[in-house]
VEXSE-51718 format. One record per residue: x, y, z of N, C-alpha, C, O, CB in turn. Coordinates in steps of 0.1 Angstrom, whole numbers, plus 5000, padded with zeros to 4 digits. Glycine has a CB too. Layout:
# VEXSE-51718
XYZXYZXYZXYZXYZ/...
This chain:
# VEXSE-51718
169846903369168646853362168946853347169346963341167446943365/168846743340169146733326167946793318166846783322169346583322/168346853307167346913298166746793289167346693288167947013288/165546823284164846723276165646703263166046793257163446783272/165946573260166846543248166046543235165846443229167446413250/165546663231164946673218165846753209166646833213163546733218/165846723196166846773186166846923185167946983184166546713172/165746993186165747133184165747213197165347333198164547183176/166147153208166147223221167447303223168547243224166047113233/167347433222168447523222168847543237168047603244168147653215/170047503241170447533255170547673259170547713270171747463258/170647763248170747903251169347963254169148063260171347983240/168347893249166947933251166347863263165647923271166047893238/166647733265166147653276167247633286167947523286165547513271/167547733294168747723303168347623314167247613318169047863309/169447553319169247453329168947513343169247633345170347353330/168447433352168247483366169547523372170447443372167547373374/169547643378170847683384171047613397170147563403170847843387/172347613401172647533414172147603426171847543436174147523415/172047743425171547813437170447913432170347943420172647893444/169647963441168648063438167248003440167047883442168848113424/166248093440164948053443164347963432164547983420164048183444/163647863436162847773428161647723436161747713448163747653422/160647683429159547613436159147493428159347483416158347703439/158547393435158047273429156647243433156347263445158947153432/155847203423154447163426154147033419154746993409153447273422/153246953425152746823419151246833417150546893424153146713429/150846763406149446753404149246623395150146573389148946873396/147946593394147546473387146746523374145946613375146646383395/147046463363146346493350144946433352144746313353147146433338/143946523351142546483353141846473340142346503329141846593362/140546423341139746393329139546523321139546513309138446343333/139346633328139146763321140346823314140246923308138546863330/141546753316142746813311143246743298144246783292143846793321/142546643293143046553283142146553270140946593271143246413288/142746513259142046493247141346363247141346293257143046503234/140546333236139946203235140846083235140445973238139046203223/142146113232143046003232143845993245144645903247144146023221/143546083254144146073268145346163269145946173280144545943271/145746233258146946323259146646453266145546503265147446353245/147546503275147446623281147246733271148146753262148646653290/146146813271145946923262146847043264147347063275144446973262/147147113254148047233255147447343264148147403271148347283241/146147363263145547463272145547423286145747503295144047483267/145447293289145547243303147047253308147247303319145147093304/147947223299149347243303149647393305150347423315150347193291/149047483297149247623300148747663313149347753320148547703288/147647603318147047633331148047583342148247653351145747563333/148647473340149647423349150747523351151147553362150147283345/151247573339152347663340151947793346152747853354152947683326/150747843343150247963348150047953364150348043371148948003342/149547833368149347813382150647813390150647873401148547693384/151647743385152847743393153547883393154247913403153847633388/153447953382153948093382153248173393153848253400153848153368/151948163393151148233403151548193417151648283426149648223401/151648063419152048013433153448073437153548113449152147863433/154348083428155648133431155548283435156148313445156648123419/154848363427154748503430153948523444154348613452154048573419/152948443446152148463458152948413470152948483480150848373457/153648303469154548263480155648363484156048373495155148123477/156148433473157148523476156648653481157348743486157848553463/155248673481154748803485155048923477155149033481155148833499/155248893463155548993454154349063449153448993443156448943442/154249193451153049263446153049293431154049273425152849393454/151949353426151849393412151249273404150849173409153249423407/151249303391150549203381151549173370152449263367149249253376/151349063364152249013353151348973341150348913343153148893358/151849013329151048983317152048893308153148933306150649113309/151448783303152248693295152548753281151548793275151648553295/153748743277154148793264154348683254153948693242155348883265/155048573258155248463249155648343257156048343268156448493239/155348223251155748093257156248003246155748003235154448033264/157347933249157847823240157847693248158347693259159347863235/157347593241157347463247158047363239157947363227155847413249/158847273245159447163238159047033245158947023257161047173239/158646933236157946813241158846693240159446673230156646803234/158746603250159046463248157746393246157046423236159846413261/157446303254156146233254155246313263155446303276156146083257/154146373259153346453268152646363278152246243275152246523260/152446403290151746323300150346293296149746353286151646403313/149746183302148446133299147546133311147946163322148645993293/146346093309145346083319145846003331146345893330144046023314/145646063343146046013356147546003359147945953369145445873357/148346053349149746073352149946163364149246273365150546113340/150946133373151346233383152546313377153546253373151746153396/152346443377153446523371153946623382153346663391152846613359/155246653380155946743389156546853381157146833371157146663397/156246983385156647093378157647173387157347193399155447193374/158747213382159747293389159947423381160247413368161047213391/159947533387160047663380161047753387161247753399158747733379/161647843379162647943384162748053374162348043363164047873387/163248163379163548283370164848263363165848243369163548413378/164748263349165948233341166548353334167548333327165648123331/165948463335166448583329165648703332164448693336166548563313/166148823329165448953332165649053321166649043313165949003346/164749153321164949273314164549383323164449363335164049273301/164349503318164049623326162649613332162449663343164249753319/161749553324160349553328159749413326158449393326159549653320/160549313325160049183322161049073328162149103331159849153307/160548953329161348843334160948713327159848693323161148823349/161948633325161748503319161648393330162348393340162948473309/160748303327160548193337160648053329160148033319159048203343/161547973335161747833330160947743339160947753351163247803329/160247643332159547543340159847403333159747393321158047573340/160147303341160347173336159247083342158947083354161747113340/158646993333157546903337158046763337158446713326156346923328/158046703349158446563350157246473351156246513357159446533361/157346353346156346243349157046113349158346113347155146243339/156446003350157045873350157845863337157345883326156045763351/159145823338159945813327160845933324161745923315159145793315/160746043332161646153331160946283327159746303329162646123321/161746373321161246503317160346483305160646423295162446593313/159146553306158146543295158046673287157746673275156846503301/158246783294158046913288159047013293159347013305156546973290/159647093285160447203289159747333284159247343273161947203283/159547433293158847553289159647673293160347673303157547563297/159647773285160247903288159148013284158648013273161547933280/158948103294157848203292158448343296159248353304156648173301/157948443289158248583292157048653297156048663291158848653279/157248703309156148783316156548923318157648953322155848713330/155649013315155949163316155249213329154049183331155349243304/155949283337155449343349154749473346155249553339156649373360/153449483351152649603347152149673360152049613370151449553339/151949803358151349883369149849873369149249803361151850033368/149149943379147749933380146949973367145849933365147250013391/147650053358146950093346147149993335146650013324147550233342/147949893337148249793327149549823319149849753309147149783318/150249933322151449973315152649903320152749883333151650123315/153649863312154849803317155549893327155650013325155849763306/156049833338156649903349158049843352158149723350155749913361/158949923358160249863362160049763373159249773381161149983367/160949663372160949553382161249613396162149703397161849443379/160549573406160749623420162049573426162649463422159649583429/162649643435163849603442163649463449164549383449164249703453/162449443454162149313460162249193450162649083453160749303467/161849223437162049123427163449073426163748963426161549173414/164349173426165849143424166349063436167148973435166649273422/165849103448166249033460165848883459166548793464165649093472/164648853454164048723454164648633442164948523444162548733453/164748693431165048623418166348643412166748573403163948643409/167048743417168348783410169348673410170048653400168848903417/169448593421170448493422170248383411171148333405170548433436/168948343410168648233400168848283386169348213377167248183402/168448413383168548463370170048493366170348493354167848593369/170848503376172348523373172648633363173548633355172948393368/171848743364171948863356171948823341172448903333173248923359/171248723337171148683323170048773317168948783322170748533321/170348853307169448943301168748883289169248813281170249073296/167448913288166548853278165748973271165549073277165648743283/165448943259164649043251163149013252162748903253165149043236/162349123250160949103250160449103235159149103233160249213258/161349103225160949113211160148993207160548873211162149133203/159049013199158348903194158848863180159448943173156848933194/158548743176159248693163158248643153158648643141160148573167/157048613156156148563146155748663136155548783138154848513153/155648613123155148703112153648693111153048603116155848653099/153048793105151648793102151248683092152148633086151148933097/150048653091149648543081149948583067149948703064148148513082/150348493058150648523044149448563037148248553042151248403037/149648623025148548673017147648553011146448573009149048763006/148348443009147648333002147748203010148648193018148148312988/146848113008146847983014146447973028146747873035148247933013/145648073033145248073047143748033047142948083040145448213053/143447943057142047913059141647993071142348003081141947753062/140348043070139848123081138448083085137748033077139848273076/138148103098136848073103136648163116137648203122136647923106/135348193119135148263132135548183144135548063144133648303133/136048253154136348193167135548253178136048353184137948193169/134348203180133548273190134148263204134648153208132148203191/134048373212134548373225133448333235132248363233135148513229/133848283247132948243257133248323270134448363272132948093260/132248343278132548413291133548333299134248393307131148423299/133648203298134548123305136048143300136948103307134247983305/136248213289137548243284138148363291139348383291137548263269/137348443298137748573304138248553318137748473326136648673303/139448623321139948603334139848733342139048823339141448573333/140548743353140448863363140748993356140249093361141248833375/141548993346141949113339140949153328141149253321143349103333/139849073327138849103317139249083303138749153294138249243319/140249003301140748963288140748813287140648743297142249013285/140748763274140848613272142148563279143248613276140848583257/142048473288143148423295144148353285143748293275142748323306/145448363289146448303280146248153277146548103266147848333285/145848083287145547943285144447913275144447813268145247873299/143448003276142247983267142747993252142047933243141148083270/143748073249144248093235144747963230144647933218145248193235/145247873238145747743234144547653229144847553222146547673244/143347683233142247603229142047613214141647513208140947653236/142347723208142247733194143247643187142947583176142447883189/144447643192145447553187145047403188145147333178146847573194/144547363199144047233201142847203191142847093186143647203215/141947293189140847273180141347253166140847163159139947393181/142347323162142947313148143647173147143547113137143847423145/144347133158145047003157143946893155144146803147145846983170/142846903162141846803161141146813147140746713141140746813172/140946943143140246963130141046913118140446863109140047123128/142346913120143146873109143646723111144446673102144346963107/143246663122143646523124145146503122145646413116142946423115/145946593129147446593128147946453132147646413143148046703136/148746393124149246263127150646263132151046163138149246173114/151446363130152746373135152846393151151846423157153546483129/153946363156154246383170154546523173155446583166155346283175/153946583183154246723186155646733192156046653201153246773197/156446823186157846843191158046973198158846993207158846823180/157347073193157547213198156247293195155647273185158847273192/156047383204154847483202155247613209155847613219153547423208/154847723202155147853208153947943205153247933195156447913202/153748033214152648133213153148273217153948283226151448083221/152648373210152948513213151648593214150748573207153848573202/151648673224150548763227150848903224151648973231150048743242/150248953213150549093208149649193214150049303217150549093194/148349153216147349243222146349163229146049053225146749343211/145649233238144549163246143349133237143149203227144149243258/142749023240141448983233140349003243140448943254141548833227/139349073240138249103249136949023245136848973233137849253250/136049003254134848913251134048963239133548883232134048913264/133949093237133149143226133849153213133149183203132749283230/135049113212135849113199135249013190134848903194137349093202/135249043177134848953167136048883161136648923151134049023155/136448773168137748713165137548613154136648533153138248643178/138648603145138748503135139948423137141048483141138648563121/139948293134141048203135141548183121140848123113140748073142/142848213118143448193105144548093107145348093117144048333100/144647993097145547883099146247853086145547853075144847763104/147547813086148247763075148947633081149547643092149347863069/148847523073149447403079150147323068149847333056148447323086/151047233072151747143063152047013072151747023084153147203057/152546913066152846793075153746823086153746753096153346683066/154646923085155746943095155347053104155947063115156946973088/154447143101154147253110152747313108152147293097155247363108/152347383118151047453117151147593123151647603135149847363123/150647693117150647823122149247873124148447853115151447923114/148947943135147547993137147648143142148648183148146847913148/146648213138146548353142145148383147144248353140146948453131/144948443159143748493163143748643160144548713165143448463179/142748683152142748823147141448893149140348823149143148823132/141449023151140249103152140449223143141349303145140049143167/139549233133139549343124140849363117141449473116139149473131/141449253113142749253106143949263115145049263110142749363096/143849273128144949293137145249163144144349093149144649403147/146549113143146948993150146949023165147649113170148348943145/146148943173146148953187147048843193147848873203144748943193/146948723188147648613193148148523181147348503172146848523204/149348473182149848383171150448263177151048263188150848453162/150448143170150948023175151647943164151147953153149947933182/152647873167153347793158153647653164154247643175154747863153/153247553157153447413162154247333152153947343140152047343165/155147253156155947173147155747023151155546993163157447213147/155946933141155646793143156846713138157646753129154446753135/157046593143157946493138157146383132156146343138158946443149/157546333121156746223114156946093121156345993117157146213099/
């Protein structure tokens, strides 16, 4: 399977599908509730697609426990549009002591549209990171090929100057089974800023990092810095960064 031919796609970051090992594929149609006013697949809808296939993989494998998303990096070709039929293929591309990396490729008519790499942390019933189970290694070890990955986050806090801020009210529909704002809902803030700023460039890459959970009662503010080539967003509560995102554009 060929990787998406975009200039900043690092083959060390977006590893190709291995010849052997566990993988699953799912198909779906881009629906009306998934797209912007221009018909482009929204980032929060794409995040749901990625979350759903990850959940399907774990459920189909019968792997117990829970996983918390730590970071996601997306590289874009031409994003799918309304009524496109998309095919997602996912596999485990790397491991740590308490986390695993998941690669997903999104195909639609014309070839690969999105490459995604996500880091998920395995947690115990108290929500604390826990060692990966023996069954995990039996299921995913062959595909991961003992490739080791770090859980370190990279985004910096917002700068002291030049930041625009506004409240970001939370909704009950943002909350998931873990009683936190779902990871896909965090992308809604990014999409809102893209629309708010009428970004004219073509999306080439987007990444998001989850530093701490966001709860329904939190008084969240959205902080943004942007330029023609990139936009950075931070969801913050009482001065603490909970979630950060970075989007880059091509003119």
